[in-house]
N, C-alpha and C positions, 0 to 999 in steps of 0.2 A: 271458609272462607282461610282456607288454609287452618285448617281445625284440627291439630292435634290432638292425641290424647288425652284425657283432661286426667291433674295427676289427682290417686287415690293409690300412694305406696301402702300396700301394706306391710312393708316391712316395717312400717313406723308403730303400727296397732301393735304389733309382735315381732320388735326387734328384744326385747327382753326373753323370751323364750328362744329365740334364732342365735343369741350369742350364749346360750345356756347348753344345748344341744352343739354347736358348733366346738366344744370342747371335746364333745364324747364320738363324731361323725368319722368314719372312717376313711382313708385315703380314697378318691378318686380310684376307680379302675380304669387300664387302660381301654380306650377306645375299641370298637371292633363293628364292624357294618352290619347293618340288618342282613336276618338271613331274608330274603325275596322270599323265596317258595313257601316257607314256616310264613310267611305274614298274610301273602295272599290266601292262601287256604283257609285264611279264618276271616275273612270278608262275611262279615253278615246280611242276608237280604232284609232285615229288621230288628230292630231295636228290644234289646234286651234288659236294659238298665238307663237312668236316665245317665249315669257319665257315657255313655258310649258316644266313642265322637263321629258324628257323621262326616264320609269323604264322598264325592264324586269329580265329575267330570272327565278328563280323559284318564280311563285307569283300566291297564290291562285286564280282559273280558267282563266288562261292564261296560251295557249299552248308555247311546246317549239318551242324559236328563233321568240316568237313574242313579239312587243312592247308594252305598252300601255305607257300613257301621263296626267300627272295632272297639271292642271292650277295654275299660283300662286294664285289665288283666292280659289282655292280646299285648297292649302297646306296653307293658311292663316287662313282660316276658322277651323282650327284644330290644328294652331300653339301655343306656350308659348309665354311668354313676357320672358329672361333671361337678364341678365347683365352680357358681356364678359370682365375677369380681362387680364390686359396688359400679363402676364402670357403666355397668350396662343397664345401668337406671332402674331394674327393677328393685335392687333391694339396698340397703342402707349397711351392711354387712355382707361378707361373703354368706353364700350359700352351697348347702351341698343338696343336690338336685340328682332326679333319674329320669332320664330327659332323651328322645329320640330326634338326631338331626334332620330336619326338613330335604335336605340334601337324599340321605338315606331314604327316605321314605317314596320320594319322587322313582329313585330304582327301584324299592322293593313294590312298589305297586305297579310298576310298567308305564313309567307317565313320558310322553315324549320330551325330547331335548329341547324342541321349541317353550314348552310350558311353565306357566308361575305358579306359584302356590298362592292362593288368599288363602286368609285366615278367618275364618268368620265367628264375632262372637254374640253372645248371648241379647247384647242392646244393639246392636247390627253395624256395630265396629268393625269397617274392615282393614286386615293389613293387607298390600300387596308385595310379592318376594321374587324381584324378581330374578332373572339368572345370572345375573352380575350379582343382584345384594346376597343372593346364596351363594355364592365364590369369594366372596371377597370377607364377609363376615358369620358363616356356618350358624347362623341358628336353628333352635333347637325347640322341640317339642317339649312342655316340661309335664308326668303326671305325679310328681312327687316332692314337695320341697321339707329339709331336714326331717326325715322319715313319715310325714304324713299327708293324705293326700289335702290338696289345695282348697276342696270342699270342707274341708275340715280346720280350715282356719279361721279366727276371729275375723268378721262382718267387719265394715265400714262404716260409716256415718248412717248411710242410708240401707244399712243392711246389705249387702252383697259381697260375696266373698268372691277370691281369685279365682275358684275352682269353673266347671274341671277342667280345664287345663291353662296352660301361657304357655309361651313363646320366649325365651331369653338366652343371649349368648354366651357365652364363656370368658368370651374380652374382649369388648367391641370398641373399636379405631376406627373412628369416623376417616371415609376412605375418596370424599371430597368433601369441597365447601364452594358453593354459589353465591360468587358478591357475600351479601354477610348472614346464607343462609348453612348452616353445616349440616352435614350427613347425619342422620339422626337414628340411632337404636329402635327397632319395631318392636317394641314390646307390649303387644294387648293380651290383657288377660280373662279370664268368662268365655276363651274359644271355643267353639262345642261343633263347629264343622269346618273340615278344611276342604276348597276345590284347586283341583290341578287342571289349566286352562290354556290354553294357547294365549301367550303375554300380549303377539302384535293385535290381537283381534281383542284382549280387554284394555290394555293402554290404549288403542284407536278408539273409542269412547270421549278420550278427554285431548286427542293430537289436536295440534293450531292445523286450521286451513283456512285455505286464503292468498292472496298473492304476499300476504305479508310475514308468514306462517312461517318461512326458515329463519326473518329477525333475527339477530342474537338477542335483543331482551326477550323476545315473544319465547326463544329456547330456554333461557333460563327462567324464566317464568315459567313454564311446562315442566321443567324440571321438579320445582321447587313444588308447584302443583301436586306433580303425581306423587310425591313422599307425603305430603303432607295435608293439602285439603282432600285429597280421595281416600280419606279414612273415613270422613265422616260425614263426604259430600258425593253425590251422584251426578252422573251425567246416563240418564238413560235409567238402563239395566244394570248398569255397571258402576262401582263405587261405593261407600260408606251410606245408611240410611242411620244413623244417630241422631244426626241432626235436624233432616228434616228436609234443609235447605237445599233448594237443587243446585250445579252448576249452572243453569240459564239463569236463575236468582243472583247469581253472586256475580254473574257476565254482566248482570243488569244494574247494579251498584258499581261495579266498577266502571263502565260508560259512562252514570248520571250521576253517581256521587264517590267522586274517586277518592277525594279526604276522608268523607267520612270511613271508605272502605281501608283505608291506610290507617284511619285511626283505630279502626276495630282490631285488625290482624294485631295492631301493637298492646293494645288495651281491651280486651273485650268485655271484662265485667266492670271496666268505666262507662261501658255504654249498654248493658244488659247485665245487672249483675246476680242475674240466675243460669247464666251460661254456664257448661261446663267446656268451654274453649281454652285451652292452655293459649297462653300471651305470650307474642314472639317480639319485646322490645328491641332485639336487636338488628332486627331487621330497620336497614337503613334507605336514604330516600332512593339510594339507584335498586337494591331490593324490591321494594315495594312500586318501584315505576315496572324494573319485568313482571312482577307479579300483575299491577293495574293492562300493560299492556297486553298482557296473556289473554287474560282472563275478554277482556274486550272484544276478541275475536269473535267469544261467544254471544253475544250479546245481542239481542232482536234488531235488527235493519234499523227501526224506529229510534233505540235508543243511542246509535252514535251521534 
């Protein structure tokens, strides 16, 4: 149910360190595109280190279902120096990072133009980067923060660090507003795998169906769910597995208990103090109606 990534802002536990090193960090270098031939040549067929990034999907020269690996050193070798502003949502102060734009990775790895990028995290959270999102926001895979590997940063209260990789934006600005739902930065940490897959096929798993699929409310709800709920909730093989609650379960809840559904989305901790789902108190009645109307299309027939 519109589960956004729960807030574990690692900058809070390390803000003092970040402020100290910010004063001595050099200015970021000019951007340069990833050298395609050099990166493709470095794809490994087996893991060499726990910090290796898994890559799979529509990669040039890689068979269907096969996985390749890129080492942290491989990625640092084609990285760019960037400054991430606090508006990105990752950090509370400007942060200097070494990162590779996801758009450059798709080009370097020979990914087809119709593919999206899916970032999969160690907790089974998934961030889906459509081609439209890539073009609007230019997200980048971060390997190093203020001179340190992400896995070397302080852990949160649950013993988690943000490594081995995370995704950030130099200067995120919302590209759309759907009712009360604003375009949000997709900023997963703990990224262990990138998949490059046909966007239409992936998103098709949650596309609305039936005679009411083209309705305005349904389409609004679909767009909201695609950016938010799809991160932690799955529909079959697609979508995040972090929550353990499937699309069908959400649909049944929307059909049978719409008031509870709305209350949970707006303040999940009030219903379940142990949930890691972020609250969406800004969702007004029209936004909730759109989301509920959309999910009801996926409910079992007897739930209508």
